[in-house]
KEVEXVO-525677 format. One record per residue: residue in three letters; x negated, y negated, z negated of N, C-alpha, C, O, CB in turn. Coordinates in steps of 0.1 Angstrom, whole numbers, plus 5000, padded with zeros to 4 digits. Glycine has a CB too. Layout:
residues N
alaXYZXYZXYZXYZXYZ/...
//
This chain:
residues 308
met510250365289508850325288507950445290508150545284508550255275/lys506950435299506050545301505050565289504550475283505150515314/thr504950695286504050735275502650685277501950645267504050885273/glu502150685289500750645292500550495288499450465283500450665307/leu501550415291501450275287501450255272500750165267502550195294/leu502250325265502350315251500950355245500550295236503450405245/his500450465249499150515244498050415247497150385239498750655250/lys498150345259497150245262497250125252496250065248497350195277/tyr498550095249498749995239498250025225497649945218500249965238/phe498450155221497950205208496450195207495850175197498350345205/arg495750205219494250205219493750055220492550035219493750275231/gly494749965221494349815222493749785235492949685236493349785211/glu494249845246493649825259494649755269494249745281493249955265/thr495749715264496749655273496449515276495849445268498149675267/thr497049465287496949325290498049245283498949305277497049295306/glu497949115283498949035277500349055283501349065276498648885277/lys500349075296501649095303502249235299503449245297501449095318/glu501349335298501849465293502349465279503349525276500749575295/glu501649395270502049375257503449315256504249365248501049295249/asn503649205263504949145263506049235268507149235263504949015271/gln505649315278506649415283507049515272508249545271506049485295/ile506049565265506349665254507149595243508049665238505049725249/val506749475239507449415228508949395232509849415223506749275225/glu509149345244510549325248511349455248512549455245510649255262/trp510649565252511349695253511649745239512749795237510449795260/val510749725229510949765216512149695209512949755202509649755207/glu512149565212513249475206514549505212515649465206512849335207/ser514649565224515949575231516949665225518149655227515649605245/ser516449775217517449865211516849945200515649955199517949965222/val517649995191517250075180516550205185515550255180518450115171/glu517150265196516550385202515150365206514350455204517450435213/asn514850245212513550215217512550205205511450255206513550095225/lys513050145194512150135182511850265177510650295174512850045172/glu512850355176512650495171511650565180510850645175513950565169/his511850555193510950625202509550575201508550655201511450605217/phe509350445199508050385198507350435185506150475186508150225197/leu508050445174507550495162507150635163506050685158508450475150/lys507950715169507650865171506450885179505550965176508850935178/glu506250805190505050815198503850775191502750825192505150735211/arg503950665182502850615174502350725164501150745163503250485167/met503350785158502950895148502251005155501251055150504250945141/leu502851055166502251165173500851125178499951215178503151205185/phe500651005182499350955187498350965176497251015178499450815192/asp498650915164497750915153497351065149496251095146498350845141/val498351145148498151285144497251355154496451435150499451365142/thr497451325167496651395178495251345176494351425178497251355191/leu495051215173493651175171492951245160491851285161493651015169/phe493751255149493151325137492851465140491751515137494151315125/ser493751535147493551675150492351705160491651805158494751735157/asp492151605169491051615178489651575172488651595178491251535190/gly489751525160488551475153487951345159486751315158487451585153/ser488851275166488351155173488051045162488651045151489451105183/asn487250945166486950835158487050705166486050635168485550845151/ile488250675170488450565179488850445170489850445162489550595189/gln488150335172488450215165489450135173489050085184487150135161/arg490650115168491650045176491949905169492249905157492950125178/lys491749805176492049665170493349615176493649625187490849575173/pro494049545167495349485171495149365180494249295178496149455159/lys496049355190496049225197497349155194498349215193496049265213/gly497149025191498348955186498648975172497849025164499548985195/his499948935168500248945154501449035151501849055139500648805149/leu501949105161503149185158502849325154503449375144504049185170/tyr502049395161501849535158500449565153499449515159502049625171/leu500349645143499049675137498749825139499649905140499049635122/tyr497449855138497049995141496250045129495050025129496250005154/pro496850095119496150145107495250265110495650345119497150185096/leu494150275103493250395105493750495094493550465082491750355103/ile494250605098494750705088493550775082492750835088495650805095/ala493550775068492450845061492550995061491551065063492450795046/ile493851045061494051185063495351195071496051105073494251265049/ala495551315076496651335086497951285080498551345071496851485090/ala498451165085499551105079500651065090500251035101499150975072/met501851075085502951015093503150875088504050855079504251105093/leu502450775093502550645088503750575094503850555106501250565091/ala504650535085505850465090505650315092505350245082507050495080/ile505750265104505650125107507050075110507650115120504650095118/val507649995102509049955103509149815107508549725101509749985090/phe509849785118510049645122511349595118512349655122509849635138/val511449495110512649435104512949315112512249215111512549405089/met514049325121514249215130515649155128516649225125514149265144/asp515749025129517048955131517048885144516448785146517248845119/leu517648955154517648905168518548775169519548765162518149005178/pro518148685177518848555178520248585184520448665193518148455187/his521248515179522648525184523048395191522348295189523648565173/met524048395198524548275204524948165194525648195184525748305213/his524448045196524747935187524047945173524347875164526247915185/lys523148045172522448065159520948055161520448105171522748195152/pro520247985152518747975154518148115152518648195145518147875144/lys516948135158516248255157515648275143515048185138515148265168/gln515948395137515348425124513948475126513548525136516348525117/gln513248475115511848515115511848675116512648745111511048475103/leu510848715124510548855125509548895115508448835114510048895140/ser509849005107508849045097508449195100509149265107509449035083/gln507349225095506849365097506549425083505949365074505549365105/thr507049545081506849615069506049745072506449825080508149655062/ile504949765064504149885065504449975053504249925042502649855067/arg504850095055505150185044504150305045504150375055506650235044/ile503450335034502550445034503250565026503650545015501250405027/pro503350685032503950795026503150845014502050815012504150905036/ala503850935006503150994995501951074999501951145009504151084987/gly500851064991499651134994498851085005497851155009500051274997/gln499150975011498350915022497750785019498150715009499250905035/arg496850735027496250605025496050545039495950625049494950605017/ala495950415041495650365054494850225053494950155042496950335061/gln494150195063493450065064494049995076494350055086491850085066/met494149865074494749785085494149645085493649595075496249775084/asp494249575097493749435098494949345099495949375106492849425111/leu494949235092495949135093495549035104494449025107496149065079/pro496548965109496248875120495248765117494648715127497548805124/asp495048725104494048625101492648675100491748595097494448555088/gly492448805102491148865100490948935087489848995085490148765103/ser491848925078491748985065491949135067492649185076492748935055/val491349215058491449365059492149415046491849365035490049435061/val493049515048493749565036493749715036493849775047495249515036/trp493449775025493549925023494749945014494949885004492249975016/leu495650035019496950055012496950195006496550295013498050045022/asn497350204994497350334986498750404989499650354995497150314971/ser498850524984500050604985501250534980501150464970499850744978/gln502350554987503650504983503650354982504250294973504150564970/thr502950284991502750144990503550085002503550135013501350104991/thr504149965000504849895011504249745011504149685001506349885008/leu503849705023503349565025504249505036504449555047501849575029/thr504649375033505449305043504949165045504449095035506949295038/tyr504949115057504648975060505448935073505949025080503148955063/asp505548805075506448755086505548725098504348735098507248635082/glu506248695109505548675122504648555123503848545131506548665133/asn504848455114504048335114502848345104502248245102504948215110/phe502648465100501448485091500148435097499848465109501348635087/gly499448355090498148295094498248165102497248105104497548395103/lys499548125105499647995112499947885102499147785101500848005122/lys501047895094501347795084501147845070500947765061502747745086/asp501247975068501048025055500448165057500448225068502348035047/arg499948225046499348355045499948425033499248435023497748355045/lys501148475034501848535023502248675026502848705037503048455018/val501848775017502348915019503048955006502748904995501149005022/thr504049045008504749094997504349244995504349325004506249084999/leu503949274982503349404979504149484969504549424959501949394974/asp504449604973505049704963504149824963504349904972506549734967/gly503249834953502349944953500949894950500749804942502350014966/glu499949964956498549924953497849894966497949974976497850034945/ala497049794966496249754978494949684974494849614964497049664987/tyr493949714982492649644981492549544993492749585004491449744981/phe492249414989492249315000490749255001490049234991493149194996/glu490349235014489149155017489749045025489949055037488049245025/val489948925019490648815025489648725032488648685027491348735014/ala490048695045489248605053489348465047490448415044489748605068/his488248395046488248265040488948155049488748145061486748215038/asn489848085042490547975049491047885038492147905032491748025058/lys490247785035490547685024491847615027492547575017489447595022/glu492147585040493347515043494647585041495647535038493247465057/ile494547725043495747805042495547915031494948015035496247865055/pro495847895019495647995008496348125011497348125018496047944994/phe495848235006496448365008497148404995496648384984495248475011/tyr498448444996499248484985499648624986500048674996500448394984/val499548694974500148834973501248824963501048804951499048934968/gln502448844968503648834960504048984955504149074963504848774968/thr504148994942504549124936505849104928506348994928503449184927/glu506349204922507649194915507549094904508549024901507949334909/asn506449084897506349004885505348884886505548784879506049084873/ile504348904894503248804894502748774908502848864917502048854885/lys502348654910501848614924500348594922499848524913502548484929/val499548634932498148614933497748514944498248524955497348754936/gln496948414940496548314950495048314952494248314942497048174945/val494648314965493148324968492948234981493948204988492648464970/thr491748204983491348144996490448245004490448235017490648014994/gly489648324998488848425004488048494994487248444987487848355014/thr488348624993487748704982488048854984488648894994488148654969/lys487548934975487849084975488449124962487849094951486549164978/phe489549184962490249224950491249334952491649364963490949104943/asp491649394941492649504941493849464933493649404922491949634936/val495049494938496249474930497049594930497249664940497049354937/cys497649634918498549744916499749694909499749654898497849864909/ser500849704916502149664911503349734918503749684928502349504911/tyr503749854913504849924919506149874912506249854900504650074916/lys507149844921508449804916509049894906509050014908509349774928/gly509549844895510249924885509249974874509750024864510850034892/ser507949954876506950014867506749914855506349954844505650034873/asn507149784857507049684846505549664842505249634831507849714834/ser504649694852503249674850502549614862503049614873502549814846/phe501449544859500649484870499249484866498849464854501149334872/ile498349504875496849484873496149434885496449474896496249624868/ala495249344883494449284894492949294889492649264878494849134897/arg492149344899490749364896489949284906490149294918490349514896/leu489049194902488349104911486949164913486149174904488248964905/ile486649184926485349234930484349124934483149134931485449334942/glu484949024940484148914945484948784947486148794950483448954959/gly484348674944485048544945485848514933485448534921485948554957/ser487048454935487948414923489348424928489648404940487548274918/ile490248444919491648444922492448374910491948364899492248584924/asn493648324914494548264904495748354902496248404912494948124908/leu496248374890497448454887498548354883498348264875497148554876/leu499648364890500748274888502048354884502148464888501048184900/thr502948284876504148354873505048354886504948264895504948274862/asn505748464888506548484900507948424897508948504895506648634904/asn508048294898509348224895509648134907508948054911509248144882/ala510848164912511248084924511447934921511147854930512648134929/lys511747894909511947754906510647684903510447574907512847744894/glu509747754896508547684892507347794890507547894883508747614878/glu506247764897505147844896504247794885503747684885504347854909/lys503947884875503147844864501847924864501948044865503847854850/pro500647864863499447944863499348024850499647974839498247854864/ile498948144851498748234839497248224835496848204824499148374842/thr496348264845494948264843494248264856494848294866494548384833/ser492948254856492048274867491048374864490648394853491348134871/leu490648454875489648554873488448524881488448464892490248694877/thr487248564875485948554882485448694884486048794879484948464874/lys484448704892483848834896483648934884483148894874482548814903/gly484149054886484049164876485049154865484949244856482649144870/lys486049074866487049064856488349134860488549144872487348914852/tyr489249164851490549224854491649144846491349094836490549374852/phe492849154851494049104844495049214845495349264856494448964850/ser495749234834496849334834498049284826497949204817496349474828/met499149334830500449304823501149434821501449514831501249204831/glu501549464809502349584805503449544796503249494785501449694799/asn504649564801505849524793505849384788506249354777506049624781/gly505449294797505449154794504249104786504048984784506649114787/lys503249194782502149154775500849144784500649234792501849254763/tyr500149024783499049004792497649044785497549044773498948854796/lys496749084794495449124789494349094800494649124811495349274784/thr493249044796492149024805490849084799490749094787491948874808/gly489849104808488649164803487649194814487949164826488849284795/glu486549254810485549294820485849434825486249524818484149294814/met485649454838485849584844484649674840483549634841485849574860/ser485049794835483949884829483249954841482049984839484649984820/ser483949974852483250044863484150024876485149964875483050194861/asn483650074887484350064899485250184902485750204913483450034911/asn485350274892486150394894487650364898488250444904486150474881/ala488150244893489450214896489750194911490850204916489850084890/leu488650174919488750164934488450284941488450294953487850054939/ala488250394934487950524940489050584948488850664956487450624930/trp490250534945491450574953491250554968491850624976492750514948/met490450454972490250434986489550544993489550565005489350304987/gln488850624985488150754990489050874986488550984988486750764985/gly490250854981491050964978490751034965491051154963490951064989/ile490150954956489851004942490550924932490550804932488251004940/tyr491150994922491850924911491150954898491051074894493350964911/tyr490850844891490250864878491250824867492050734868488950764876/phe491250904856492150874845491250874833490650974829493250984843/asp491150754826490250734815491050714802491450604800489250624818/asp491150824794491850814782493250754783493650654775491050734772/val494050804792495450744794496450844788496150964787495750734809/pro497550794783498650884778499050984788499050954800499850794773/phe499451094783499851204792501051154801501151194813500351334784/lys501951084795503151034803502650944814503250954825504050954793/glu501650864812501250774822500650854834500850824846500150674817/leu499850954830499251044841500351114849500351114861498351144835/leu501451164842502551224849503251134858503651164869503551294839/asp503451004853504150904861503350874874503950854885504350774853/lys502050874873501150834884501150944895501350924907499750814880/ile500951074890500951184900502351204906502451254918500451314894/ala503351174899504751194904504851094916505551114926505851164893/leu504350974914504450864924503550904936504050894947503950734918/tyr502350944933501350964944501851084953501751074966500051004939/tyr502451184947502851304955504351314958504851404964502451424947/asn505051204953506551194956507351314950508151384957506751194971/tyr507051344937507751444930508551384918508151274913506851554924/lys509651434915510451394903510051494892510251614892511951394905/ile509351444881508951524870509851494858510051384853507451484866/thr510351604853511251604841510551674829510151794831512651664844/val510451604818509851664806510951704796511651614791508851574799/lys511251834794512351874786512051864771512851844763512752014789/asn510751874768510351864754509451744752508251754755509551994749/pro509951634747509251504745507951524736507051444738510151404739/lys507951624728506851634719505551664727504451644722507051754709/ile505651724739504551754747503751624750502551624752504951814760/leu504451514751503851384755503251314743502451214745504951294760/glu503451354731502951284719501551314716501051434717503751334707/asn500751214713499451224708498451294718497551364713499351284695/tyr498751294731497851354740497451254751498251194757498451484746/arg496151234752495651144762494751224772494151324768494851034755/cys494651174784493951244795492751164800492851044802494951284806/thr491651244803490551184810490151284820489951404817489351154800/gly489951244833489651334843489551264857489851144858490551444844/lys489051344866488951294880489551404889489351524888487451274884/phe490451354899491051444908491051384922490951264924492551464904/lys490951474932491051434946492551444950493251534946490151524955/asp492951354959494351364963494651494971495851534970494751244971/leu493651544977493851674984493951794975494351904980492751694994/asp493651774962493851884953495251934952495552054950493251844939/gly496151834953497551864951498051864937497251874928497852004957/ile499351834935499951814922499851934913499651924901501351764923/glu500052054919500052174911498652204905498452254894500552294919/his497652184913496252194908495952104896495352144887495252174920/ile496451984897496251884886496851934873496351934863496751754890/leu498151984875498852034863498152154857498052174845500252074867/lys497552244865496852364860495552324853495252384843496452454871/val494852224857493652174851494052114837493352144827492952064859/ile495152034836495551984823495952094814495752074802496651884826/gln496652194819497052304811495952374802496152414791497752414819/lys494752374808493652434801493252364788492752424778492352434810/asp493552234787493252154776494452124767494352104755492552024780/his495652124773496852084767497952184771498652154781497251934770/pro498152294764499052404768500552354770501052284761499052514759/phe501052384781502552364784502952444795502052504803502752204787/lys504252464797504752544808505452444818505952344814505752654803/tyr505352484831506052404841506652494851506252604854505052304847/asn507652444858508252504869508352404881508752294879509752554865/ile507852454892507752364904508752404915508752524919506352354909/asp509452314920510352334931509952254943510252134944511852304927/asn509052314951508452244963509552204973509352104980507352324969/glu510552284974511652254984512252114981512652044991512652364985/his512552094968513251964965512251864958512751764952514352004956/asn510951894958509951804952510351774937510351654933509851674960/lys510651874929510951864915510051944907509652064910512451894913/ile509651894895508851974885509451954871509851844867507351924885/thr509652064864510152064851509052114841508452214843511452154849/ile508752034831507752064821508452084808509252014803506651944820/glu507952194801508552224788507452294779507752324768509752324789/
//
């Protein structure tokens, strides 16, 4: 496949015939998929380096073109089950994975817009927007959902499902964290139990409300500010959170494994502050050190930090 044609496709300038040609080529082999992803990454980084501000819109429902907030190697993974002889064709799904320390904005085929935070994965199938509008989320995302009363929009997370028809909201639910939070900016949403056998409503949210779950315990209330959405601009606020929670968050955002050798360091210390993602994890640790003395050793080669 010619590089010029791929770049034309990335810019959203290809004809339907050219798009079909590229799709068939990508599906034909693993090597072609890998080459496609490599060219896509290089294309995005080149745009960033040149300071370009090109708005690229997706054509069709298969490939999306995220706008990289900072220089990122955004992994776009195509999960395919190709049809076999005497077997029905399986659904084609797309998974978007955002690397540590990066963010991205993308358009869904139904016209909804999604902002994805660091270490976030979003998956949906090829029929999205036709018969259903369901996405599976592992991480944090802000949604501006296109209104469609006939086809509700669902966000599936590890523990809870969010149901909407058209609204603006944020969801944070990383797998394994045993926590969930939804913040409603506009409209209304329904929270449902994530049970394959039976969906049970938990609660509904109206504008300015939030819902959280921590270790199986539910809580609702009024949002105190919009600081929780500052991550979309690369800013992270921590408001009176336990030290362990802060360490868990920055370990996730920057993809580091943090080991605390002395558990007493975590006791009775809470953190309040504001950090930019470009500050880096070591800068954040040094700022905290000024108020809460501790020692740390950082191994950047293996992305490990030891605190004692």
